[in-house]
N, C-alpha and C positions, 0 to 999 in steps of 0.2 A: 296556825298557818303563819309562816314567816311573811312579814309585810315589807315589800320593797317596790321601788318604782320599776315599771316596765320600760326597759331600755331598748335601743335599736338592735342590740344583740339578740333580743327575744323575738324580733320581728322576722317573718319569712324573708328569704333572700330577695325576692322580687319586689318587696316593699321597703328595702333598705335604701334610703336616699343617698347616704354617703357612698355606697358602692356604685349606685347608678350615676352619681356625679363624677366619680373617678373614671367610670367606663365611658360615659356619654358626654360629660361636660355639664356645667351649671344650667345652660340654656334648655337642656332636656327635662329638667325637673319642673314640676308644677309648683304653685305657690305654697301649698301645704307641705310639700317635701322640703322646700327651701326653709320654711319656718321650722320644720322638724330638726334640721341641722343646727339652727340657732338655739332651739329649745334643749337639744341633746337628749333629754329623757321625757317620758310621758308621765302617767300616773299609774296607780295600781290597776286601774280598770282599762286603761287605753295606752297605746303606743304613742310615741312622739308625733308620728304622722297623723294619727287619728286626732290627737290634741290640736295639731295644726289645722286640720280640717274643721274642727269644732270652733276653734278660735276665729277662723275666717267667717264661718257661718254666723256666729253670734255677734261679731263686730260689723257685719254687713259687707265684707269683702276687703281686699287689700287697701283700696283707697280710704275707706272708713277706718281701717285698722291704724293707719298712719296718723289719724287725728286723735286717737285715744290718749288720755293722760296716763301717768303711772298708776294712779289710784283706780282709774277705770279698767285698766288691764288686770290689775290685781283682784278686781271683783269677779273676774271670770274664773270658774272652777278649774283648778290645776295650774293656774298662773300665779306664782309667788313673786316676791320682789326681784329675785335673781333672774327669772325668766322674763319678767316684764322689762327689766333694764337691758337684757340682751336683745330683745325685740326692738326697743326704742333706739339702741345704739346702731343696730343694723339699718333701721329706717333712716336715721340721721345721716349715716354714711352714704346711703343712696341719694338722699337729698343734696348732699354736698357734691357728690359726683355729678349729679344732673346740672349743678350750677357751674361746674368746671368746664372751660372751653378746651377742646382738644388742641394740643400743640400742632398736630399735623392733621388736617382735614383730608379724608380719603375721598377722592373724586372718581366717579366711574365714567370713562370716556370710550371704553372699548371692552370687548370680551376679555382681552388680555388683562385689563385692570381687575376684573372679577376673579379670573383664575389666579392672579398674583395674590389676591386677598384671601382666597379660600382653599387653594390647592393643598397646602400643608395640613390644613385642618381636616380636610375631607378624604384625602387620597388613601389613608391607611385604614379607614373604617371598614368593618366587615358587614355592615348593614347599610342600606340606602338611607341617607339623611337628606331631607328636603329643607333647604335654607332660603330665606328671603332677605335681600338687602333693601332697605327702605331709603329712598332718596328724596331730597328736597328739590326745589325748582332749579337749583344750580347743579344738580346731579351729585351733591355731596351726600355721603352715607350718613344718615342720622340714626340708623338702627340696624340690627341684624338679629334674626331669630330662626331657630330650628323649629319647624312646624310639624314635621313628621319624621318618624323613624320606621322604615318598612322592613320587609323580610330581606333575604339575600338578593332577591331579584325583582322586588316590587316596592314602590313607594306610593302610598295612598294619601292624597291630599284633596281636601274639598275647597273650592274657591272661597266659600264663606269664611273659613279659618284664615286664609291668606289675606283677604281684604279687611277682615275685622282687625287684624294686626296692623295693616297698613293705615287704616282710618285712625286707629288709636294713636299712631305716631304722626298724624297729619301729613302723610306722605304725598308727594306730587306724582311719584312713579315708583315702580319696584323692578328689581332684577331677581329672577329665580335661579336657583342652582341646586343640583343634587349630584351625588357621586354614584359611580358604578363600581361596586366592590371587585368586579372581574378585572378592572383596570382598563377595559375597553369603553371609551366614551360614546360609542355609536348610539344614537338615540333609538329607543324602542318605539313601537307603535303607541304604547301606553304613554310614553313621554310626549309624543307629538300630540296625541289627543288631549292630554292634560293641559299642555301649553295653549292649545287653541281654546279650550274652555276658559282658561284664565284670561286670555286676551279678550274674549267676548264679554266676560264678566267685568273686566276693567273698563271696557268701553262704555258699559251701562253706568258704572259707578263714577267714572271720570278719573280713574287712576291708571296711567299707562303701564303696561307690562313691556319693558324695554327689551328684555332678552331672557332666554332660559339657557343656562350653561350646564352642560353635562361634564363632570370631571372624572377622569380616569387616573391612571398612574403616570404622572408627568405629562398627561395629554388632556386636552379638553376640546369640546365641540360647542359651537354657538348655533342654536336652532334658528336664530335670526339670520346669520350669515348663510345658513343652508336653505333659506327661503321657506322654512317650515312653520312660520308664524306670521 
């Protein structure tokens, strides 16, 4: 039997992180998929995605992975010097970016500010994407994350996922947004119910939900302005 590494070309389409990243953006990929792109290939027994999953499991998670030395990485089965160096380089770039101050701080003062930030990113998507903006006490955007990708007409989000991400970033408040692929930003009953659940959960946790913006094609709606939250 010919011996060769299992590459991403051998993996089913739905498991290919490169294709998913092209289609949905880097924020849609989980940690194992992002690692798979850095690793490029897996081993004879497993794909790059599975190797990324095992690497995270054996290292104790992304935070612990960043603390491993070159030698410790190479002790993990399937991780040679090249893969270990690629991982370390990616982690170091992330650290340097985290230390870099943005030249222009984005401040959210109105629904228009949210739409300006997200309109071009969301208006062309053919599935609903639920995005959170994480703000500090001055309403500066300190993070953005896509937390859900739904079907053509539904986006399913659980409050625990939203506030877990908000707590991780030490957010003072959040602004939620999602797109309507139809182009019509009129809120659905599901949109209204989800917003009220998020507001209630935020009140318990102590993180304000400032608004929920529904983005259509060059149009948007603020649930707060409509008095729906």
